[in-house]
Every structure is written in C-alpha cells, then in structure tokens.
N, C-alpha and C positions, 0 to 999 in steps of 0.2 A: 554570407549567409548566414541567420542564426541559429544555433542549438537552442532550443526553449521549451519548456514545459506546456504539456498538454491545455494547462489552466489557463495558459498565456497567449493563447492560439488565436482568441477571440481579437487580439491587440496586433494581429500579424496578418490578416484578411487580403490578400491579391502580393503575398510576400512568401520567399521559395522560403522553405526554413526546417529543420531537420530537428526529428522526436527520437528520444533512446528509452528502450523498454522491454517490457516482452510480449511475445505474438500473444496475442487475448483468444483473436479467433481468424479463422480463413471460409468465407465464405463465395459458393460461386454461384450464380443465378442466369445460367443462360448465357448470354456474354459479357457479362457483366462481376466480376469481382470484387469483393469486399476482404480488406488485408486490418483489422484489427489490432492496432497495439496499445497496451495498457503501463502507464509509467505510476510512482507514486501520489498521480494528484488527479489521473483522469483515463477517460479512453479517446482515442481517434481511432478515426475510419479512413483508410486508404482508397480510391477506386480505380480501377482498370480495366480495359476492356482487351489488354493485349497478354495471351498467357505467360508471354517470355516473362512479364513482371511477376510472376509464382512462382519461376522457375527455384529462386532462392528457398524457399517454403519448402517446397513439396516434400522433402524428406526429413522435416523437421517437425517435434512435437509441440504443441502450445507450452511455453511457458520460457521457448530459448527469447534469447537476449537479442536484440534486432535496434536499429539504425537505419530508421524511415526521413525518406527527403522528399515532398514535395509542395505543389503550389498550395498556399491553403485557399479557401473557397467560402463561402458563406453558400446551404440548403439546407432548405428547413427541413429534410426528412433524414439528414445526420444524427449521431448521436453529438447533443451540447450543438446543432445548426451549423458543424462545420467538416468540413474532410478537406484528405489530400489528392489531388487531380495529379498527373506525370509522375507517379510516385517509383522510389529507385529505392530499390532494400537492398540492406550488407545485413549479413548474418554474422554478430558480433561472439555470441556465444552459443554452440548447437546444444540444443539438446534430445537425444535420442528416445529416452519413455516418453509415457505420458504420466503428467503429474498424479498424484494421489486420489485427488479430485475435482470435479469439473469447473473449474473456474471461468470459464464462458458463458456456462449458464445463469439466467439471470437470479434464480434462485440455489443455492445452496442446500440440498435435501442429503443429509449425511444425520446418522445419529451421534447423538454426543461424545460417546467413547471414540468414534473415527475421529470429528473434529477435535479432540484434545490429543489423538499420537498422531495428528498432522498438524498442530494449530500453524505453525510455519509456513504451512501453506495457508491452511484454510485461511489467513487472517489476511492474506490479500485478495478474495475474494472481493469485491466493491461496494457489497452489501455490509460484511463484516468492517470493511475499514471505515466504510459512514460510520458506526458506531463509535471508533475509535475516536475521527475527526469531531464528534459529536460530544462527546466525555473532553474532548481537547478543548473545545469551544467552552464550555461550561468551565471547566479550571481557569481559563485565561478569564473569562468575566469576572468569577469570584476574584482574581488574584487581582484583576484590574480594582474591582470596590474598593477592596480590602485596602490596595495600595493609596487612593486616592484620599483615604481615611485616614491616612499615617498606621496602619495596621505595620509590623516588623512580620513575614513569613519566616518559619526556623524550618528546618530540616533535624529531625529527631534522628538519634540514631536507628541502627536496622538491627545492628549486635550489639550486645552491651556482654561486660563479663561478668555479670553475674544474673541470676530470675530475680527479678523485680516484682514480676505476679504473684501476689499472694491468691491461692487455691488456684489459678491455673495450670493448665499444662505449659512444660517447659519445653522449648526444642534445642536443645544441646548439642553443639558440634564443635567438631575439630577444628581449632584455628589457629595455624601456625604450631602445630605441637600443645597447645593451652585449649581449654574447654571457651567458647561464648556462646549464648544466647541469645536465639530470635525474639527483638523486642514485639509484643502483641500488642503493645497500647504507646501512643505517646503523653497521655495522659502525666504519668508520672514527671515527665520531663519538665513539663505545659504549666504546672503548677510552681515548679520551683525557680522557673523566672522571674 
C-alpha cells in the first residue's frame, strides 16, 4: 500500500492507497456518506454506505488530522474525478473544537481583521492556498527565465546594522543586545554589486 498525496491519486487508479491530512468535511446524504480529506495539495473524497466507517469522526471537529486508506476509483462527479471506496479511517490527532473559520465552505466570507487574526487557519483554505501557489508559479517562471539568461540571483539582507534609507521611516529592533534595522529596499545593495 502506498502513502501518496492527493495530487498523485490519478496515477494510482485501481490501487489501494493511504492519504494523510486534515478532516475537511463530512456529508451524510441519505444512505451514502462522504468524507473529505485535505492535504497540502488538494482534496479527495471517500464514499461509504456503512455508517460504521464514520464512527471514528463522530465526535471530531473539522481540522482533525486523519489517515484515510481506500481503493482509488475514477468518478466524474467526485472532486478532481476521483474518490476512495472501501475507506478505512484512522484518527491521528483529534481536534475537539471547531476552527475559527469554516474551511469546508467554497468561499471564506470573513472580514479582513478576522482573516488577519486567524491567518494561520485562513491560509489553509483551498482558495487562499491557490493564490499562494499562483504566486509561487510566477516566481518560478521569473527565476527560470532569468537563470536561462545567466542572471545571478541575490538574496538581499533583511536586517542591517544601520539605517540606510534616507528620509524613510526606519524600524529599529533589538538584535542580541545591539540595534539592527529592517532593510526596506534592496536597491542600495543591488547598486553595489
């Protein structure tokens, strides 16, 4: 049995595999129930008609860490066209209280202060995670293009020993008993290269 990520499931159709992630949602529709697992790459659903399969999640809040094992089957109606059948669920880390934001909803309907106060949770939402993935893809494209043209990438300092910006507000920090300043622009360092 393989332990795989949700984005790798389409390469393992017809195989039994295990996924580890967070309990994203549970839906009970008549005699059929769906368990949704979210990992850092996507969401996969498990389908069952046996209520005993849901017993481990009966008292859990969404966001609990689980392992879900099952047979990967193609199903056009499932997210990404795949689902797990004959699921076996194992609770790794139970969560008893609900997350401050509903991650299982299609949209995060929260005001900015709430999103900022709970950014660690809010950034797990699939829509917000997609924005980070898009930004990472754009940066990878820039990096590949510039590397192909023999540019040299530099990592500019983030903390400097003295304020270098003229006329700008500087941010002074205590750094192991000495003062350090947050660099606001890499321009000064790029000119000196």
